[in-house]
N, C-alpha and C positions, 0 to 999 in steps of 0.2 A: 315547244316553247313559244309563248305569244310574242309577236313582233312589236317593237316599240312604236308607239303612236307617232304619227307625223306631226311636227310642230305646226300650230295654226298659222295660216297665212294672214298677215295683217292687211287691212284695207284702209286706204286713206280716210281719215275722219271727215275731211272736207269734201271728198268726192263720193263718199259712200251713201249719202242721203239722196234718195230719188226725188228730183225736183219736179214733182207733178202733183196735181190735185188728187185727192182720193177719188177713185173711180166708182160711179154708181152702177147698179145692175138693173137692166130693163126687166120688168116683171113680165112673165109669159103666162099663157093660159094653163100651163102645166104645173104652175106653182100652187101647192095646197096651202090654204090659209083658213083660219077660223072664220065663221060667219060673222059679219059685222054686227049682227044683233046680239052676239054673245057678250056677256058682261065680264069676260076674263080680265079686262083692264079697267073695269068700271071704277074701281077704288084706287087706281094708280094715277099719278099725276107727275108732270115734269117738275123736278125740284128746282126751286129758284135759288140763285146764289145767295149765301148768307155772309154778312160782313164778319170779318175776323174780330175776335175780342180785342179791345184796346191794347196796344203795345205788342200784340202778337204779329210776327212777321215770318216770311219764309225762312227756312233754316239757312239756305245758301243764297246770299245776295252778291251782285256784281261787286268786285273789289273796288275800293275807293269810292264810297258814297258817303255824303256827310249830312247830318241832321242837326243843324244849329239850334233848332227849337228844343231838342232833347238834352240829355245830360252830356257834359263835356267828355271827350274821349280820355279815359284815365291814362296816366303815364307811369313810367318806371318808379317814380317817387311814391305814388299811391300804392303800387304793388307791394312795396316794402312794408306797408302797414299790416299786411295779412300774410306775408311770406313765411314759409316754414323755415325753422333754423337750419343752418348748414351742418353737415355731419362732422363728427370727430373721428379720429383714427381708431382702429381696433386696439384692444388692450392685450399686450403680449407679456408672457412671463419674463421675469428679469433675466433668466439664463437663455432666453431665446437667441438664436444666432444673430438675428437682426439687431437686437438690443446690445449684444456683446460687441458687434462691429462698431456701433455708434459710440459706445462707452470707451472702447479702446482706441478710437481715432477721433477724439473730440474736436480736434482742430479743423476737420473737414466739414463739420456740420454747424450751421449758425442761422439764426433768425435775422434776416436782413430786410429792411424797408426804410425809405426816407420819411414815411408818413409820421406825423405827430399823433400817435395813437391816443395819448392822454387828452389832447384837445379834441380829437375826433369823438371820443367817448363823452366828453363834457358837453359838446354841442348836440349830442343825441339824447340827453337826459329826459327830454320831454317827448321823445318818440314813443308812440303807443305800443309798439311791438318789441317788448323787452327781450324775449327769447331770441328773436332774429338778430337784433342789435348785438346782443352778447355773443352770439355765435360768430359774427363777423369780427368783432373786436378781439375775441379769443384767437381768431385766425392770425391777427397781426402780432399777438403775444407769443403764440405757440406754433404757428404755421397752419396753413389751410390744408384741408383734406379733400381729394377729388372723388369722393364716393367709392373708392376702390376697395377690392378685396385682395389682400396680398398673400394669403395662404390658400393657394389653389391647387387642387389635385393635378399631378402631372407636370407642373411648372418647375423648371430647374431653380436651384437656389441662387445661381448666378446666370447671367445671359449677356454675352458680349456680342453685340451686332455692330461694332464700330466698322466704318467703311474705310476704303483706301483713300488715295489722294483725290483731291477735288478735280473736276473735269476740265478746269482751265486755270491758268495762272492768276487771272483776275479773281476768280472765286476763292482760290487758295489764299491770296492776300487778304481778302475780305474776312475769311474765317479766322485767320490769325489775328487781324486787327480787332475783330469782334470779341475774340477770346481775351485779348489784352484789355479791352474796354470792360468786359464783364468782371475781370479780375480787379480792375481799378475800382469798380463800383461795389466790390466785395460780394457780388452775386455768384461768382464762381469761386470755389475753394482754391487753396494752394494746390500746386501740381503734385500728383503722385504717379508712380510708374508700376508696371508689372501687371499681374493678374488682378482681376476684380476680387474684392473681399466678399465674404458670405453675405448674401442678401442684395448685392449690387446688380443692377441692370444697366447696360449701356446701349442706348438707341442711336441710330445714325443721325447725323446733322447735315443740313444742306444749306447752300446759299441760293435763295429763291429770289428772282427779280422782283423789285419793288419800284413800280414806275419804270421810267426809261433809263435812269442813270444811277440806280442804287440796288442794294440787295437787302433781304431780310433773312436773319438766321432762324431756321425752322428745325425743330427736333421731330423726327419722324417716329412718333410714339405709337403708330399703327404697324410698324415694320415687324414682319415675322410672325410665326404661330404663337409666340409667347410675349406679345407686345404689351406695353403698359396700357394702351387703350382697351385691350381685350380683358383687362382686369376691372375695367370701369364700366358700369352699366349705363345705358342711355337714360336721359332724364325722363321721368314719367310724365311730367308736364313741362312744356317749353318755357324757359325763362324769357321774360318779355324784352322786346326792343322797341323803342319809340320810332315809328316809321312815318311814311307819308300820310297815312290815315290820321295820325295824331297831329302832324304839322298842318295838314289841310284844315282840320277842325279848328286849330288855334288861329290860323290865318283868317278863316271866315268870321270867327267871333271877333277878332281884332278889327277886321274891316267893317263889321257891322257897328261896333261900338266907338270907333275913332271919331274925333271931332274934325271939322273942316280944316283946322289948323295943324292937325297931326299928320304924320307920315308913318308908314310901316317900314321898319328896318329889320332885316334878317341878320342873325349872327350865329357863328359857330366857334367852338373852342375845342382844341385837340390836346390830349394828354400825351406826353412823350413816353415811349417805352411802357405802355400802359400795363400790360400783364405783369411786367417785371416789378411792379410796386408790391405785389402780393408774395410773401414768403410761403413756402410749403413746409409741412411737418417733417421732422427728421426722418421718419420712416419712409416718406415719399422722396426726400432728398437722396436717400439710399438708392432709389430706383432711377435717379436722374443723372447718372454719370455720363459725361460727354468726353470724347477723345478727339484731340486736335494735334496732328503731327506727332503722334505717339504719346503725348502727355495726357494724363487722366485728370478730370476736374469734376467735382460735385456741383451740380446746378442747384442752387438754394431757393429758387423762385419759380413761380408759375411759368410754364413754358408755352410758347406759341406752337401748337400742335397737339396739345392734350385734349382729350374728348370733352372734358368738363371745364377747361380753362376759361372759356367764355362765360359759363354760368357763374363761376367764382367771381369774375370781374364784374358782371352785371349786378350781383348781390352787393358788392362794395359800392359800385357806382350809384345804385338806387338810394343808398344812404347819403352819399355826397349830394345828390340832387334834392333829397328831402331837406337836408340842412340848408342848401342854397335857397330853396323856396320858403321854408318856414323860419329861418333865422337870418339868412343873408340878403333878403329882399330881391331875389331873382324871380322874374315873372314867368310862371309856367315853364320851367326848364325841362328839356327833354334830352334823351341820350340814346344813340345807337352805338352800343359798346363804348369805345373811347372817344367818340365824337359827341359833344354836347351842343345843343342848338336851341334856338327859340326865335320869337318875333317880339319886337318892342314897338309900342305906339309912342312916338316922341314928337315934341314941338320942334320948331326950326332950330333952336339953340339948346336942345335937350340932351346932347351927347355929354358923357362924363369923361373926365381926364383920368387915364391910367398911367401913373407915374413910371413904373418900371419900364414900360415901352415908350414913354413920352409921346402918347397919342390919345386922341379922343375916340371914344367907343360908345356904342349903345349902352345904356345904364346896366342892363342885365348882364351883358358880356363883361363889363368892367368889374361888376360885383362877383361874378363867377370866378374870374381870374384872381381877384383879391382873396376870395375864400381858398382857392387852390394854393396861393402863396402862404396863407396862414397854416394850412395843413401840410405844407411842403410837398405838394403834388407838382411834378415838373411839367413844363410846357415851353414851347419855342414861339417867338414872335411871328415867324412867317406862316404859322399854322392857325393863327387867330384872325378870322376874317369876318367882314360884315358888309352889308349893302342891300339895296332894294331888290337886286337879283343876285342869287348866290347858289352855288352848287353844294348840295347837302346830301350826304351818302350817295353820291354819284348822280343825283337828280338835280336838274337846273330848275330852281324855284323862282318865280317872279311874284313878289309880294303885292305889286300894284295891279298887274294884269291877272293875278290869281291863276297862274298856269304852272303845270308840272310837265317837264319834257326832258329828253336826254340831251346833253351837250352834243353839238353836231359831230365832234370828233368821236365821242363814245358811241353815238348812233351808227356812224360809219364802221367802227370797229365791230359792232354786233352784226351788221349786214355782211361784212367781209367774212366773219366767222360762219354765218349761215351758209354763205356761198361755198365754203370748204366742204360742207356736208351734203349740199344739194347736188344731184347729178342728173344729166339730161336723159330723156327717154332714149333707149337703145344702148346706153352706156352701162357698164356693170357698176354696182355699188361698191365703194371702197370699204375695206376693213379698217376700223380705227380702235384705239384703246378704249376700254370701258371708262377709264378716267376722263378721256376727252369728251365722251358722251355726257358724263355727269357734270363736267364743267359747263358744257353748252346748256344743259337743262337748268343749271343754277343761274346762268346768265339770263336766259329767257325768263325765268321766275322773277329775277330782279327787275327786268324790263316791264313786268306786269304792273309795276307801280304807275307807269305812264301809258302802257298799251294793254289795258286789261282784256281787250277783245281777242288777243292772240292766244289765249289760254288753250283753245282746242288743238293747236299744233303740238302740244306736249303729250297728248293722249297716247298715241302710238309709240312715242319715244319712251315714255314711262313703262308701257307694256313690254317693250323690248328689253328694258333693263331690269325688269322685275326678277329677283332671285339671283342676279349676278353680283359677285363680290370681289373677284380678282381684278384689281385695277389695271393691271398691265395686259390682261387678255384682250385679244382683238375681237371686235364685234362687227358684223357686216351691216352696212347701211341698206335699208330696204326701200323699195319704190314708194311704199305707203308713207314712211317717215319723211322721205325726200319731198314728196308732194305736199305734205302738211307744212314742212319747214318753208317751202317755196311760197305757199299761201301766206304764212305768217310774215315772211320777209316783205311781200307785197304790201301787206297791211301796215307794217312799220314804216315803209318808204312813204306811204301816202299820209300817215297820221302825224299830226303836229303835237300830240300829247293830250293832256287832260286840262280842261277848263274847270277849275274848282267851282266857280260860281254857277255853272250849269249842271255839275255832277251832284246835285242835291238829292236828298232822300225825298221820296214822294209816297203818297197814300195809294193803296191798291185801287181805290175808286177813281184815281186820276190816270190810270193806265191807258195808253193809246191802243194797245192790243191786249187781249186775253187769250192765252194759249193753254190748251189742256194737253197733258202728257200722260202716256201710259207705257209701262215697260214690263216685259216678261222675259223668260229665259230664251226666247227665240228672236226678240226684236224690240224696237223702240219706235213709238209713234207720237206725232203731235197733231193737234187739230185747232185751227183758228176759226171760230164760228163767224166772225165778222166778215171774212172774205171767202167762206166756204173752202178753205184751203187746208189740205192735209199733207203730211210728210211721214215717211216711215223708212226705217233702215233695219235690215235683218242682221242678226249677230253673225260676224264673219266666220265664226268657228263654233 
């Protein structure tokens, strides 16, 4: 019986490259060569570099580079003009057990949303993508569908994964209070008790820390072998989120076009309980039973924890932004999920009065909130912020200095987290949960917004996690990963972030260095002709 192959030993990406010039070989009298008079190479010549066709660029560019001479970076609102319609639920026969449960317990199922859907549809009459608009509006009338397949071979007709008591009294109180709040908002059904009815699934719920002094209710829709998320396919194409690339582009263009008397003001608006604005179809409500202290409740709205919950909300938000820009007079609105943001060029006395909060705001922010009020989209005063320097999706943005960086407290938190994984030479690497590794990788990915050059420190980490799926399994930290993370930590400590004004796109003819690369199954090499400098690395396995 063949022995299992030994897993490859990872080598630090940072330390694996041989830092030396390509070595020459001295010709000796024993080397056989063709006579110089031979015309073997008479028709050959060194190829001169050819300029790339206009508009053609390398496929992979460094993250966060801006070209203000080119087209504006499109946003979520523009995406809505070509987006595919959202799906509808499968059609089941009338006597299907799922339909029987819904008909015989009508009081448990209800389409609930504060949105003024009639006004929402009216404001979208001129939108060019009728099919997409109709699919979103139909979601508010009949409930949204998360791309799921609910008739799967081997899946039980009911699945009760309700958990026991909360891990602390504080969390128990929160879950009860949140249940009462959801009941008040009519997003949870009336209570029922006993066994689940045919077609019902109950996933665990948890109180997850939100900031330093509050919790968020999360439904664990990935729990168990027959989870709700296992019924839902991943998206074929990622739904868009307006990020720092979009905001940096808007800042550069605003900075270039502003007059001497104008100033740049950043603003952001936050929707309260964003996902809960969207109702789900009765057939999916059937799957969203939650249990709190023995009582059963049907969750009628999109849950935080669903695989496609974010996609559904982005679809809705893209249309809100389209209305804001094309009807409401908001300048270049952007959104990262439930956070809307933008930049205004305003004169000294150019702020607008927003009466509900009795305060002056940048014009676009005041108009965005006014639109939300008309559509009955909820928001809270403390979350609506503006200023020349503002933290947007966790990144500190300075509209005047044109910089992106991490707030000092968040930067220190990231450095502390890296320290938890790094271990000294001679010490054994600790085993940590796969979930912890994934969270660290996500955190570093987010930090690439302002520290794009730390990307190499993720290489071995991703290689280690490839193919692993059980979140609670312990995974051993390796020396290679530790070394890479330590290198990344040092770069983050020394870096002050990104200066947008200098991170501009440039032509290949303006390059300070030209490096040639070649790769094969056994290694990777680089050659910099200007300095007669070569590097190579062999594949570690």
